[in-house]
N, C-alpha and C positions, 0 to 999 in steps of 0.2 A: 044389857046383853044383846049381842047381835042375834036377831031372829034366825039367821042362817048358820049359827054356831054348830048345831047338831049335824047339819049337812056336811060342813067342813070337817068336823070330828070324824064322821064316818069315812070320809075320803082318806084321811091320813092315818086312821087306825086300822084300816083294812089293808093288809100287806100288798096285795096286787094293785089296788088303787093308789096306794102311796108310792110304789115303785114307778107307776105310770106318771103320777103327778110330778115327782122329782126328775124323772127322765125328761119330761116335757118342759118343766119350768126351771129346774135347778140341776142341769146335767152334770156339773162338776161334783155336786153332792152325791149324785147317783154313782158316778165312777169312783168316788172316794169311799163309798161303803157306808154312808150315813143312814141310820134307821131311827124311827121313833120307838123308844122303849116304853114311854108312858106319856099320855096326854089327857088333860081334863081342863076345866075352866080356870084352875089355879096354877097349874104347873105343866111343864113339858120337859121330858128327859130324852136327850138324843144320845144314841150309842154309836161309837165308831171303834173299829178294831184295827190295830196296826196290821198292815199288809205290805207286800212288796210295792204296791201301787201308791200308797200314801206315806211312805217312809222317806226320810232324808238319808244322806250318806252315813250318818252316825247311828243308824238302826233305831231311830225313834221317830215318832210321828212328826211330819212336816208341820211347821207352825200354822201354815195357811189352812190345813185340814182341821186343826184344833179351832181356829178362828171360825171356820165354816160351821162346824158342829155347835159351837157356842152361839153363833148368830142364829142358827136354825132353832135352837132351844128357846131363844127369846122371840125370834121372828115368827115362829108358828103361833105363839100366843097372840102376837099383834095381828097377824094375818087372819086369824080366826075371828077377830073383832071387826075387820074391814071387809071380809069375804061377802060379795054380793050385797053390800050395805046400800041402803037408800036413805039419804043421798050417799053417793060414793065418797069414800074417804081415802086420801092418799097417805102413804107411809114411807118414811125415808130414814135411813140411819145417818145421823149427822156427825156422830163422833164415836170412836172406838178406843178403849184403853185396855191394855192386856198386861198381865203379870204372869210369867211362866215360872212356876215354883219348882217343878221337878220334871225330869225326863219322862215323856209320855210314851209308854210301851204297853203292849197288851191291849186290853179293852178299856176305853175311857167313856165315862158317862157325864155329859154336860147337862146340868139342871138349872132351869130358870123357874122361879116361883112367883113371878110378877103378873100372873094372869088377871087378877082382880084390878090391879093398877092399870093394865092395858085397857080393860073394859071401861074403867072410869075415864081414862084419857080420851078414848074414842067417843064415848057418850058425851063428854064435855064439848068436843069439837063439833059434833053433830048438833048439839043444843045451842051453842053460841056462834058457830061459824068461824070462830077464831082458831088459829093454830095452837096446838098443845105439844109441849115437849115432855118427855118422860125418860128417866134414867133407869135402866134395867141391868141386872147382874146375872151372869151365867157362870157357874162354878163347875170345873171339870175335875172328876175324881177317878182314880183307878179302881180296880176290883177290891183292893184292900181298904178303900175309903180314904186314901191319901190324896189331898188336893194336888193336882199337877198344873192347873192354870185357872186364872180368874179373869173374866172379861166384863167390862162395863160398856154398855151401849146407850147412846143418847138417841132416842127415837123422836121423830117429828110426825105429828098427825095433823091433817087438815081436811075438813069437809069441803068437797067440791061444790061449787054453785051449780044449781040446776039449769 
């Protein structure tokens, strides 16, 4: 576990600090209305509500906003493991696959439950110095619990040499 995990969790679970964090680092997510609904060592849930700003001409959520929310649910778990890590660890999305199941309207929750796998992958690269790849899944559901989209991300982690 990253010794700085608690610090990062405090930043993204405190609403004002989270808004500042995404405005500074992920401005498109800020303007699209992404929010952390739940975050712990095992999972992250990102909430996004359909608005005039993030909709397409068909009055559903623009696919790129869905992708951004899905990536954030997975990426926050990854980033929590590399945040202020010694030695530093780089992270990169190498591949994205998406399946859009249903029109996304209303409020959508993207959930990724791969926190422990992220921790193991980062710990492995820190221990071995070798790059590690991890496949992570984020599932988007509407308020009724119906799946609207599924995303699979392939992450690459690499400990930087000192």
